[in-house]
FIBATOR-440844 format. One line per field, with one value per residue: residue number from 1; residue in three letters; x, y, z of N, C-alpha, C in turn. Coordinates in Angstrom, 1 decimal. Each point is the difference from the previous one (the first is absolute). Example, Ala and Ser with C-alpha at 12.3 -4.5 7.8 and 13.67 -1.06 7.14 Angstrom:
2
k <- 1,2
r <- ALA,SER
n_c1 <- 13.2,-0.4
n_c2 <- -5.7,1.1
n_c3 <- 7.8,-0.7
ca_c1 <- -0.9,0.9
ca_c2 <- 1.2,1.1
ca_c3 <- 0.0,0.0
c_c1 <- 0.9,-0.8
c_c2 <- 1.2,1.1
c_c3 <- 0.0,0.8
//
This chain:
267
k <- 1,2,3,4,5,6,7,8,9,10,11,12,13,14,15,16,17,18,19,20,21,22,23,24,25,26,27,28,29,30,31,32,33,34,35,36,37,38,39,40,41,42,43,44,45,46,47,48,49,50,51,52,53,54,55,56,57,58,59,60,61,62,63,64,65,66,67,68,69,70,71,72,73,74,75,76,77,78,79,80,81,82,83,84,85,86,87,88,89,90,91,92,93,94,95,96,97,98,99,100,101,102,103,104,105,106,107,108,109,110,111,112,113,114,115,116,117,118,119,120,121,122,123,124,125,126,127,128,129,130,131,132,133,134,135,136,137,138,139,140,141,142,143,144,145,146,147,148,149,150,151,152,153,154,155,156,157,158,159,160,161,162,163,164,165,166,167,168,169,170,171,172,173,174,175,176,177,178,179,180,181,182,183,184,185,186,187,188,189,190,191,192,193,194,195,196,197,198,199,200,201,202,203,204,205,206,207,208,209,210,211,212,213,214,215,216,217,218,219,220,221,222,223,224,225,226,227,228,229,230,231,232,233,234,235,236,237,238,239,240,241,242,243,244,245,246,247,248,249,250,251,252,253,254,255,256,257,258,259,260,261,262,263,264,265,266,267
r <- MET,ASP,ALA,LEU,THR,LEU,GLY,PRO,LEU,ALA,LEU,PRO,TRP,THR,ARG,VAL,GLN,VAL,ALA,LEU,GLY,LEU,LEU,ALA,PHE,LEU,LEU,ALA,ALA,GLY,VAL,LEU,ALA,ARG,ARG,VAL,ASP,PRO,ARG,LEU,ASN,ALA,TRP,ALA,SER,ASN,ALA,VAL,PHE,TRP,GLY,LEU,VAL,GLY,ALA,ARG,LEU,GLY,PHE,VAL,LEU,GLU,ASN,LEU,SER,ILE,TYR,ALA,LYS,ASP,PRO,LEU,SER,VAL,LEU,TYR,VAL,TRP,GLN,GLY,GLY,PHE,ASP,PRO,TRP,TRP,GLY,ILE,LEU,VAL,GLY,GLY,GLY,TYR,THR,LEU,MET,THR,LEU,PRO,LYS,ALA,LEU,LEU,ARG,PRO,ALA,LEU,LEU,SER,ALA,LEU,ALA,GLY,GLY,VAL,VAL,PHE,LEU,LEU,VAL,LEU,ALA,LEU,SER,PRO,GLY,LYS,ARG,ALA,SER,ALA,GLY,THR,LEU,PRO,ASP,LEU,THR,LEU,ALA,THR,LEU,GLY,GLY,THR,PRO,VAL,ASP,LEU,GLN,ASP,PHE,ARG,GLY,LYS,PRO,LEU,VAL,LEU,ASN,ALA,TRP,ALA,THR,TRP,CYS,PRO,PRO,CYS,ARG,ARG,GLU,LEU,PRO,MET,MET,LEU,ARG,VAL,SER,GLU,GLU,THR,PRO,GLY,VAL,ARG,PHE,ALA,PHE,VAL,SER,GLN,GLY,GLU,GLY,PRO,ALA,VAL,VAL,ARG,ALA,PHE,LEU,GLU,GLU,GLU,GLY,LEU,ALA,GLY,ASP,TRP,PHE,LEU,LEU,ASP,PRO,GLU,THR,ARG,LEU,SER,GLU,ALA,LEU,LYS,VAL,GLN,GLY,LEU,PRO,THR,THR,PHE,PHE,PHE,ASP,ARG,GLU,GLY,ARG,LEU,VAL,ALA,ARG,HIS,MET,GLY,GLU,LEU,SER,GLU,ALA,LEU,LEU,ARG,GLY,TYR,LEU,ARG,VAL,ILE,SER,PRO,PRO
n_c1 <- -0.7,0.0,0.6,1.3,-0.7,0.7,-0.8,0.2,1.2,-0.5,0.7,-0.2,-0.4,-0.4,-0.2,-0.6,-0.8,0.0,-0.2,-0.6,-0.5,-0.2,-0.4,-0.6,-0.4,-0.1,-0.6,-0.9,-0.2,-0.4,-0.7,-0.5,-0.2,-0.3,-0.8,-0.8,-0.8,0.7,0.1,-0.4,0.6,0.9,0.4,-0.2,0.3,0.9,0.0,0.0,0.8,0.7,0.0,-0.1,1.2,0.8,-0.4,0.4,1.1,0.2,-0.5,0.8,0.9,-0.5,0.1,0.8,-1.1,0.0,1.2,-0.6,-1.2,0.8,1.4,-0.3,-1.2,0.9,0.3,-1.3,1.2,-0.3,-0.4,1.4,0.4,0.4,0.6,-0.1,-0.5,-0.6,-0.3,-0.4,-0.6,-0.3,-0.4,-0.7,-0.5,-0.1,-0.4,-0.5,-0.4,-0.4,-0.4,1.3,0.6,1.1,-0.5,-0.2,0.7,0.9,0.2,0.0,0.9,0.5,-0.2,0.6,1.0,0.3,0.1,0.9,0.7,-0.1,0.2,0.7,0.2,0.1,0.6,0.6,0.0,-0.3,0.4,0.9,0.0,0.2,0.4,-0.7,-1.1,-1.2,-0.9,0.5,-0.7,0.3,-0.7,0.5,0.4,-0.8,0.8,-1.3,0.6,-0.2,-0.7,1.0,-0.6,1.6,-0.8,-0.6,1.4,-0.5,0.5,1.0,1.3,0.7,0.4,0.5,0.0,0.8,-0.6,0.8,-0.7,0.2,0.0,1.3,0.3,-0.9,0.3,1.3,-0.3,-0.9,0.6,1.2,-0.2,-0.5,1.1,0.8,-0.7,0.2,1.2,-0.4,-1.0,0.8,0.5,-0.8,-0.1,0.5,-0.1,0.4,-0.4,1.2,-1.1,-0.5,-0.4,-1.2,0.0,0.7,-0.4,-1.1,0.5,0.5,-1.0,-0.7,0.9,0.1,-1.4,-0.4,-0.6,-1.0,-0.6,1.2,-0.3,0.8,-0.5,1.3,-0.7,-0.7,0.7,-1.3,0.0,0.9,-1.1,-1.1,0.7,-0.1,-0.5,1.2,-0.3,0.2,-0.3,-1.1,0.4,-1.4,0.4,-1.2,-0.3,-0.7,0.5,0.9,0.7,0.9,0.5,0.1,0.8,0.0,1.0,-0.4,0.6,-1.0,0.7,-0.1,1.3,0.2,-0.6,0.7,1.2,-0.4,-0.4,1.1,0.3,-0.7,0.5,0.3,0.7
n_c2 <- -8.0,0.9,0.6,0.5,0.1,1.1,0.1,1.1,-0.7,-0.2,-1.1,-0.1,-1.2,0.5,1.3,-0.5,-0.7,1.0,0.9,-1.0,-0.3,1.0,0.3,-1.3,0.1,1.5,-0.3,-0.8,1.0,0.8,-1.0,-0.2,1.4,-0.1,-1.0,0.7,1.1,0.9,-0.4,-1.1,0.7,0.6,-1.1,-0.4,1.2,-0.2,-1.3,0.6,0.8,-0.8,-0.9,1.0,0.6,-1.2,-0.4,1.3,0.2,-1.1,0.5,1.1,-1.0,-0.8,1.1,0.1,-0.5,-0.5,-0.4,-0.3,-0.2,-0.5,0.4,1.1,-0.7,-0.1,1.1,-0.3,-0.4,1.1,0.0,-0.8,-1.2,-1.1,-0.5,-1.1,-0.1,1.5,0.2,-1.1,0.3,1.3,-0.2,-0.9,0.7,1.1,-1.0,-0.5,1.3,0.2,-0.9,-0.3,-1.2,0.4,1.0,-0.7,-1.0,0.9,0.5,-1.2,-0.2,1.0,-0.4,-1.4,0.7,0.9,-0.9,-0.6,1.1,0.2,-1.3,0.2,1.1,-0.4,-1.1,0.7,0.3,1.0,0.9,-1.0,-0.1,1.5,-0.4,-0.9,0.1,0.6,0.3,0.9,-0.4,1.3,0.9,0.6,1.2,0.6,0.9,-0.5,-1.1,-0.3,-0.8,-0.7,-1.4,-0.3,-0.7,1.1,-0.1,-1.0,-0.9,0.8,0.0,0.2,1.3,-0.3,1.4,-0.1,1.2,1.2,1.1,-0.3,-1.0,0.5,-1.1,0.1,1.2,-0.5,-1.1,1.0,1.1,-0.7,-0.4,1.4,0.5,-1.0,0.4,1.4,-0.6,-0.6,0.2,-1.1,1.0,-0.2,1.3,-0.3,1.3,-0.7,0.8,0.0,0.2,0.3,1.2,0.3,0.8,-0.7,-1.2,0.7,0.9,-1.0,-0.8,0.9,0.1,-1.5,0.2,-0.9,-1.1,-0.7,-1.2,-0.7,1.4,-0.7,0.3,-0.2,0.9,-1.1,-0.1,-0.5,0.6,0.9,0.1,-0.1,0.6,0.4,1.3,0.1,0.3,1.2,-0.2,-0.8,-0.6,-0.5,-1.2,0.1,-1.3,-0.6,-0.9,1.2,-1.0,0.2,0.5,1.1,0.5,1.2,0.0,1.2,1.2,-0.1,-0.7,0.6,-0.3,0.0,1.1,0.4,-0.2,0.5,0.9,-0.3,0.0,0.9,0.4,-1.4,0.2
n_c3 <- -1.0,-0.8,1.3,0.1,1.0,-0.1,1.1,-0.6,0.0,-1.1,0.0,-1.3,0.3,-1.2,0.4,1.1,-0.6,-1.0,1.0,0.7,-1.1,-0.3,1.2,-0.1,-1.2,0.5,0.9,-0.6,-1.0,0.9,0.4,-1.3,0.1,1.3,-0.6,-1.0,-0.3,0.2,-1.1,0.7,1.0,-1.0,-0.4,1.3,0.3,-0.8,0.3,1.1,-0.2,-0.7,0.9,0.9,-0.8,-0.2,1.3,0.3,-0.8,0.5,1.1,-0.2,-0.6,0.9,0.5,-1.0,-0.4,1.5,0.4,-1.3,0.6,1.0,-1.0,0.7,-0.2,-0.8,0.6,-0.2,0.6,0.8,-1.1,0.1,-0.4,0.4,-1.2,1.1,-1.0,-0.4,1.2,0.0,-1.2,0.6,1.2,-0.5,-0.9,0.9,0.7,-1.2,-0.3,1.5,0.4,0.5,-0.7,0.5,-0.2,-1.0,0.5,0.6,-1.3,-0.6,1.0,-0.3,-1.1,0.3,0.8,-1.0,-0.8,1.0,0.4,-1.3,-0.2,0.9,-0.2,-1.3,0.6,0.7,-1.3,1.1,-0.9,-0.2,1.3,-0.2,-1.3,0.5,-0.5,0.6,-1.0,0.6,0.9,-0.8,0.7,-1.1,-0.2,-0.8,-0.8,-0.6,0.4,-1.3,0.7,-0.1,-0.4,0.6,0.5,-0.2,0.4,0.7,-0.8,0.6,-0.9,1.4,-0.1,1.2,0.0,1.1,0.2,0.1,0.1,1.2,-1.0,-0.2,0.3,1.0,0.3,0.1,0.4,0.8,-0.4,0.3,1.3,0.4,-0.5,0.7,0.8,-0.5,0.0,1.3,-0.7,-0.3,0.9,1.0,0.1,1.2,0.2,1.0,0.4,0.5,0.6,-1.0,0.3,-0.7,1.0,0.7,-0.3,0.2,1.0,0.3,-0.3,0.5,0.9,0.0,0.0,1.0,-0.5,0.7,-0.4,0.5,0.4,1.0,1.0,0.6,0.8,0.2,-1.1,-0.2,-1.1,0.4,0.8,-1.0,-0.7,1.4,-0.2,-0.4,-1.4,-0.3,-1.3,0.1,-1.1,-0.1,-0.6,-0.5,-0.2,-0.9,0.7,-0.1,-0.4,1.1,-1.1,0.3,0.7,0.0,1.0,0.0,-0.5,-0.9,-0.8,-1.1,-0.1,1.4,-0.1,-1.0,0.6,1.1,-0.8,-0.8,1.4,0.3,-1.2,-0.2,-1.2
ca_c1 <- 1.2,0.9,1.0,0.7,-0.4,0.9,-0.6,-0.9,0.5,-0.5,0.7,-0.6,0.7,0.7,1.3,0.8,0.7,1.0,1.0,0.8,0.8,1.3,1.0,0.6,0.8,1.1,0.8,0.8,1.2,1.0,0.6,1.0,1.1,1.0,0.4,0.7,0.6,-0.8,-0.5,-1.3,-0.8,-0.4,-1.1,-1.3,-0.5,-0.2,-1.1,-1.5,-0.2,-0.2,-1.2,-1.2,-0.2,-0.6,-1.3,-0.6,0.0,-0.8,-1.4,-0.4,0.1,-1.1,-1.1,0.5,-1.2,-0.5,0.9,0.3,-0.7,0.7,1.1,0.6,-0.6,0.9,0.8,-0.8,0.2,-0.8,-1.3,0.1,0.0,1.3,-0.1,0.9,0.5,1.0,1.0,0.9,0.7,0.9,1.0,0.9,0.7,1.1,0.7,0.7,1.0,1.3,0.6,0.8,-0.8,0.2,-0.8,-1.4,-0.5,-0.6,-1.1,-1.1,-0.3,-0.5,-1.2,-0.8,-0.4,-1.3,-1.2,-0.5,-0.6,-1.3,-1.1,-0.3,-0.6,-1.2,-0.9,-0.5,-0.9,-1.6,-0.6,-0.2,-1.1,-1.4,-0.2,-1.3,-1.0,-0.9,-0.6,-0.6,-1.4,-0.2,-1.0,0.6,-0.9,0.7,0.1,-1.2,-0.6,-0.6,0.7,0.5,0.3,1.1,-0.5,-0.6,1.0,0.5,-0.4,1.0,1.2,0.0,1.1,-0.5,1.2,-0.1,0.8,-0.4,0.4,1.5,0.7,0.7,0.0,-1.3,-0.3,0.6,-0.6,-1.3,-0.5,0.3,-1.1,-1.4,0.2,-0.1,-1.5,-0.7,0.2,-0.2,-1.5,-0.3,0.4,-0.4,0.9,-0.7,1.0,-0.6,0.8,0.2,0.1,-0.3,-1.5,-0.3,0.3,1.5,0.0,-0.5,0.9,1.4,-0.2,-0.3,1.3,0.9,-0.8,-0.2,-1.3,-0.1,-1.0,-0.3,0.7,-1.0,0.4,0.2,0.6,0.4,1.0,-0.3,0.7,1.3,0.1,-0.4,1.0,1.4,0.8,1.2,0.7,-0.9,-1.2,0.0,-1.0,-0.3,-0.5,-1.0,-0.6,-1.5,-0.6,0.2,1.2,1.3,1.1,1.3,-0.1,1.4,0.0,0.9,-0.4,-0.1,0.2,-1.1,0.4,-0.4,-1.5,-0.8,0.4,-0.9,-1.2,0.2,-0.1,-1.4,-0.9,0.7,-0.5
ca_c2 <- 0.9,0.1,0.8,0.1,1.3,0.5,1.3,0.4,-0.4,-1.2,-0.5,-1.2,-1.1,-0.5,0.7,-0.7,-1.2,0.5,0.8,-0.9,-0.9,0.8,0.3,-1.2,0.0,0.7,-0.5,-1.3,0.6,0.5,-1.0,-0.7,1.0,0.0,-1.4,-0.6,1.1,1.3,0.5,-0.2,1.2,0.8,-0.9,-0.1,1.3,0.4,-0.9,0.3,1.3,-0.1,-0.8,0.7,0.8,-0.8,-0.3,1.2,0.1,-1.1,0.1,1.1,-0.3,-0.7,1.1,1.1,0.8,0.8,0.9,0.9,1.1,0.9,-0.7,0.4,-1.1,-1.2,0.3,-0.1,-1.4,-0.3,-0.4,-1.3,-0.5,-0.6,-1.3,-0.6,-1.1,0.6,0.2,-1.1,-0.1,1.2,-0.4,-1.1,0.5,0.8,-1.0,-0.8,0.9,0.6,-0.9,-1.0,-1.1,-0.6,0.6,-0.3,-1.0,0.5,1.0,-0.8,-0.1,1.2,0.1,-0.9,0.4,1.0,-0.8,-0.7,0.9,0.7,-1.0,-0.2,1.2,-0.2,-1.1,0.6,1.4,-0.1,0.4,-1.1,-0.7,0.6,0.3,-0.5,0.8,0.5,1.4,0.1,0.3,1.1,1.1,1.4,1.0,0.9,1.4,0.4,-0.6,-1.2,-1.4,-0.9,-1.0,-0.5,-1.3,0.4,0.1,-1.3,-0.1,0.6,0.3,1.2,0.4,0.6,0.8,0.5,1.3,1.2,1.2,0.5,-1.0,0.4,-0.9,-0.1,1.1,-0.1,-1.2,0.0,0.1,-1.0,-1.1,0.3,0.0,-1.4,-0.5,0.4,-0.7,-1.4,-0.1,-1.4,-0.2,1.1,0.6,0.6,0.6,-0.2,1.1,-0.6,0.9,1.4,0.2,0.4,1.5,-0.1,-0.7,1.0,1.1,-0.6,-0.4,1.4,0.7,-0.7,-0.2,-1.5,-0.6,-1.4,-0.6,-0.6,0.5,-0.4,0.5,-1.1,0.8,-0.9,-0.8,-1.3,-0.9,-0.2,-1.1,-1.0,-0.5,0.1,1.0,0.5,1.4,0.6,-0.7,-1.3,-0.5,-1.4,-0.5,-1.0,-0.5,0.3,-0.7,0.5,-0.5,0.8,-0.5,0.9,1.3,0.9,1.0,1.1,0.6,-0.7,0.6,-0.4,-1.3,-0.9,-0.1,-0.7,-1.3,-0.7,-0.1,-1.1,-1.2,-0.1,0.1,-0.3,0.4
ca_c3 <- -0.1,-1.3,0.1,1.3,0.6,1.0,0.5,-1.0,-1.3,-0.3,-1.2,-0.4,0.2,-1.3,0.0,1.0,-0.5,-0.9,0.8,0.7,-0.9,-0.5,1.2,0.3,-1.2,0.2,1.3,-0.5,-0.8,0.9,0.6,-0.8,-0.4,1.0,0.1,-1.3,-0.7,0.4,-1.4,0.0,0.5,-1.0,-0.9,0.5,0.0,-1.6,-0.5,0.6,-0.8,-1.3,0.0,0.2,-1.1,-1.0,0.4,-0.5,-1.3,-0.7,0.4,-0.8,-1.3,-0.1,-0.1,-0.7,-0.6,1.2,0.3,-1.1,0.3,0.9,0.4,1.4,0.9,0.0,1.1,1.2,0.4,1.2,-0.2,-0.6,-1.5,-0.3,-0.4,0.5,-1.0,-0.7,0.8,0.1,-1.3,-0.2,1.0,-0.5,-1.1,0.8,0.7,-0.8,-0.7,0.6,1.0,-0.5,0.2,1.5,1.1,-0.3,1.1,1.1,-0.5,-0.3,1.3,0.6,-0.7,0.6,1.1,-0.4,-0.5,1.1,0.9,-0.6,-0.2,1.3,0.5,-0.8,0.4,1.4,-0.1,0.2,-1.1,-0.8,0.5,0.2,-1.1,-0.3,0.4,-0.8,0.2,1.5,0.1,0.8,-0.8,0.2,-0.5,-1.2,0.5,0.2,1.1,-0.2,0.3,-1.1,0.6,-0.8,-0.7,-1.5,-0.9,-0.7,-1.5,-0.8,1.1,0.7,0.4,1.1,0.3,1.1,-0.2,0.8,-0.6,0.7,-0.2,-1.1,-1.0,-0.6,-0.9,-1.4,-0.8,-0.4,-1.4,-0.9,0.0,-0.8,-1.6,-0.4,0.4,-1.1,-1.2,0.3,0.5,0.5,1.2,0.9,1.0,1.2,0.8,1.2,0.6,1.4,1.4,-0.5,-0.4,-1.1,-0.2,0.0,-1.3,-1.2,-0.2,-0.4,-1.3,-0.7,0.0,-0.9,-1.2,0.0,-0.1,-0.2,0.4,1.1,1.3,1.3,1.3,1.0,1.0,1.2,-0.6,0.2,-1.1,0.7,0.8,-0.7,-1.0,0.6,-0.7,0.8,-0.5,-1.2,-0.6,-0.2,-1.1,-0.1,-1.2,0.1,-1.2,-0.2,1.1,1.4,0.6,0.0,-1.0,0.2,0.8,-0.1,0.9,-0.5,-1.0,-1.1,-1.4,-1.0,-0.5,0.9,0.1,-1.3,0.4,0.8,-0.9,-0.8,0.7,0.4,-1.0,-1.1,-1.1
c_c1 <- 0.9,1.0,0.6,0.0,1.2,-0.3,-1.0,0.3,-0.6,0.8,-0.7,0.8,0.8,1.5,0.8,0.7,1.1,1.3,0.6,0.6,1.2,1.0,0.6,1.1,1.4,0.8,0.8,1.2,1.1,0.9,1.0,1.0,1.2,0.8,0.9,0.7,-0.7,-0.7,-1.6,-0.9,-0.5,-0.8,-1.4,-0.6,-0.5,-1.0,-1.3,-0.3,-0.6,-1.4,-1.3,-0.1,-0.9,-1.5,-1.0,-0.3,-0.9,-1.4,-0.5,-0.1,-1.3,-1.4,0.4,-1.1,-0.5,1.2,0.7,-0.8,0.5,1.1,0.6,-0.4,0.9,0.8,-0.9,0.0,-0.8,-1.4,0.0,-0.1,1.3,-0.3,1.3,0.9,1.2,1.2,1.0,0.7,1.2,1.0,1.0,1.0,1.2,1.0,0.9,1.2,1.1,0.5,0.7,-0.9,0.2,-1.0,-1.6,-0.8,-0.3,-1.1,-1.5,-0.5,-0.7,-1.5,-1.1,-0.6,-1.1,-1.3,-0.8,-0.8,-1.2,-1.0,-0.4,-0.8,-1.6,-0.9,-0.5,-0.8,-1.4,-0.8,-0.4,-1.2,-1.4,-0.3,-1.4,-1.0,-1.2,-0.4,-0.8,-1.6,-0.2,-0.9,0.8,-0.8,0.8,-0.1,-1.1,-0.8,-0.8,0.6,0.6,0.6,0.8,-0.4,-0.6,1.0,0.3,-0.8,0.9,1.3,-0.2,1.3,-0.4,1.1,-0.4,1.0,-0.5,0.6,1.4,1.1,0.7,0.1,-1.6,-0.3,0.7,-0.7,-1.3,-0.4,0.4,-1.1,-1.3,0.1,-0.1,-1.3,-0.9,0.4,-0.2,-1.4,-0.3,0.4,-0.3,1.2,-0.7,1.1,-0.5,0.8,-0.2,0.0,-0.6,-1.3,-0.3,0.6,1.7,0.2,-0.5,0.7,1.3,-0.4,-0.4,1.2,0.8,-0.6,0.0,-1.3,0.0,-1.2,-0.2,1.2,-0.9,0.4,-0.1,0.4,0.5,0.9,-0.2,0.6,1.3,0.1,-0.3,1.2,1.6,0.9,1.0,0.5,-0.9,1.0,0.3,-1.1,-0.3,-0.6,-1.0,-0.4,-1.4,-0.7,0.1,1.2,1.1,0.9,1.3,-0.1,1.4,0.0,1.1,-0.4,0.3,0.5,-1.0,0.5,-0.3,-1.6,-0.7,0.6,-1.1,-1.4,-0.1,-0.3,-1.5,-1.0,0.9,-0.8,-0.6
c_c2 <- 0.0,0.9,-0.2,1.4,0.4,1.4,0.7,-0.5,-1.5,-0.4,-1.1,-1.2,-0.6,0.8,-0.3,-1.3,0.0,0.4,-1.1,-1.0,0.7,0.2,-1.3,-0.2,0.7,-0.6,-1.3,0.2,0.6,-1.1,-0.8,0.7,-0.2,-1.3,-0.5,1.0,1.4,0.6,-0.3,1.1,0.9,-0.6,0.0,1.2,0.4,-1.0,0.3,1.4,-0.3,-1.1,0.9,0.9,-0.9,-0.4,1.2,-0.1,-1.1,0.2,1.3,-0.4,-0.9,0.8,1.1,0.9,1.0,1.0,1.2,1.3,1.0,-0.6,0.2,-1.0,-1.1,0.1,-0.1,-1.2,-0.3,-0.6,-1.5,-0.1,-0.4,-1.5,-0.8,-1.0,0.8,0.5,-1.2,-0.3,1.0,-0.4,-1.2,0.2,0.7,-1.0,-0.7,0.8,0.5,-1.1,-1.2,-1.3,-0.6,0.6,-0.1,-0.8,0.9,1.2,-0.8,-0.5,1.3,0.3,-0.7,0.3,1.1,-0.6,-0.8,1.0,0.6,-1.0,-0.5,1.2,-0.1,-1.1,0.6,1.4,-0.2,0.5,-1.2,-0.9,0.7,0.4,-0.3,0.9,0.2,1.6,0.2,0.3,1.3,0.9,1.3,1.1,0.8,1.3,0.7,-0.5,-1.3,-1.4,-0.7,-1.1,-0.7,-1.3,0.3,0.2,-1.3,-0.2,0.6,-0.1,1.2,0.4,1.1,0.8,0.6,1.1,1.1,1.1,0.5,-0.9,0.2,-1.1,-0.4,1.1,-0.1,-1.0,0.0,0.5,-0.9,-1.1,0.3,-0.1,-1.5,-0.5,0.2,-0.9,-1.3,-0.2,-1.3,-0.2,1.1,0.5,0.8,0.7,0.5,1.3,-0.6,1.1,1.3,0.2,0.6,1.3,0.0,-0.5,0.6,0.9,-0.5,-0.2,1.3,0.6,-0.4,-0.1,-1.4,-0.1,-1.4,-0.5,-0.4,0.3,-0.5,0.3,-0.9,0.8,-0.9,-0.9,-1.3,-0.9,-0.3,-1.2,-1.3,-0.7,0.3,0.8,0.5,1.3,0.5,0.5,-1.6,-0.3,-1.4,-0.2,-1.3,-0.6,0.4,-0.8,0.5,-0.5,0.9,-0.7,0.6,1.2,0.5,1.2,1.1,0.4,-1.0,0.8,-0.5,-1.3,-1.0,-0.2,-0.9,-1.6,-0.7,0.1,-1.2,-1.4,0.0,0.2,-0.4,0.3,-1.2
c_c3 <- -1.0,0.2,1.4,0.5,1.0,0.4,-1.1,-1.5,-0.4,-1.3,-0.6,0.0,-1.1,0.1,1.2,-0.4,-1.0,0.7,0.9,-0.9,-0.5,1.0,0.2,-1.0,0.3,1.2,-0.4,-0.9,0.9,0.9,-0.7,-0.7,1.0,0.0,-1.4,-0.9,0.3,-1.1,0.2,0.6,-1.1,-0.8,0.5,-0.1,-1.4,-0.5,0.6,-0.6,-1.5,-0.1,0.2,-1.2,-1.0,0.2,-0.4,-1.3,-0.8,0.3,-1.0,-1.4,-0.2,0.0,-0.7,-0.4,0.9,0.2,-1.1,0.2,0.9,0.4,1.2,1.1,0.0,1.3,1.3,0.6,1.3,-0.5,-0.3,-1.4,-0.2,-0.3,0.5,-1.0,-0.7,1.0,0.4,-1.2,-0.2,1.0,-0.2,-1.1,0.4,0.5,-0.7,-0.9,1.0,1.0,-0.8,0.3,1.4,0.9,-0.3,1.0,1.2,-0.2,0.2,1.6,0.6,-0.7,0.7,1.4,0.2,-0.3,1.0,0.9,-0.6,0.1,1.5,0.5,-0.8,0.6,1.5,-0.2,0.5,-1.2,-0.8,0.6,0.1,-1.3,-0.7,0.7,-0.9,0.1,1.4,-0.2,0.7,-0.8,0.4,-0.8,-1.0,0.6,0.3,1.2,-0.3,0.4,-1.0,0.8,-1.0,-0.7,-1.3,-1.0,-0.7,-1.4,-0.9,0.8,0.4,0.4,1.3,0.7,1.4,0.2,1.0,-0.7,0.6,-0.3,-1.3,-1.2,-0.6,-0.9,-1.3,-0.8,-0.5,-1.3,-1.1,-0.1,-0.5,-1.5,-0.4,0.3,-1.3,-1.3,-0.1,0.5,0.3,1.3,1.0,1.0,1.1,1.0,1.4,0.9,1.8,1.1,-0.4,-0.4,-1.3,-0.6,-0.5,-1.4,-1.3,-0.2,-0.6,-1.7,-0.9,-0.3,-1.1,-1.5,-0.4,-0.1,-0.3,0.5,1.4,1.0,1.2,1.1,1.2,1.2,1.2,-0.4,0.1,-1.2,0.5,1.0,-0.4,-0.7,0.5,-0.8,1.0,-0.2,-1.2,-0.8,-0.1,-1.0,0.1,-1.3,0.4,-1.2,-0.1,1.0,1.4,0.5,-0.1,-0.7,0.4,0.9,-0.4,0.8,-0.5,-1.4,-1.4,-1.2,-1.0,-0.5,0.9,0.1,-1.3,0.1,0.8,-0.7,-0.7,0.8,0.4,-1.1,-1.3,-1.3,-0.8
//
């Protein structure tokens, strides 16, 4: 399990952890603002804002060559892409520039409260316990009906994307992933449609002008069952031995995708 499911909504655990940590930070600062100094309330809210801005801009700077191709994508924060160390640096810098020395101690206590909650949620995360795994022993089919054993993908790093034509984030990220797959011949990419037949998938690909070597069909969603998929898209990253190295739930940016590729296929 790598997400918190609330009815039809599935939230990645990493985002839940960050949200709860920030909430604990703001609550602690609010309590101390009533007991010590009301200025702590405004400081905490601004520190979170500038910390998030710094974390995003730091990630963008680290991947500037990618974001330079499409500067507007810097604003696509729903794709993820935040560097926590940059966030801590910017938030800490804001604190040192704006708070008087007398308030630095309660500010530190607020930050510690947020950090403790974040680490506690991280330790209890079901996704953390379920991160290990291997390539499922499943036989799927190509759009033409040819059987494909997933075990045949062993020998090279593999990016396995669970998607569907009705899923807007899947549709948005698919062209980018196909382009990256062409640029990285040392890594295999397989796109497994969940719960759909060949006619639906083929019509979508033709309409969008997309093509790739490994579009596979999983009408019974056996892959989702085997890998505990809780929402689409979900992308799995396997090493050449078929060991699951990482998983990402939700839409991927090119910068995040290339980061995962460096992990499973180091230069």
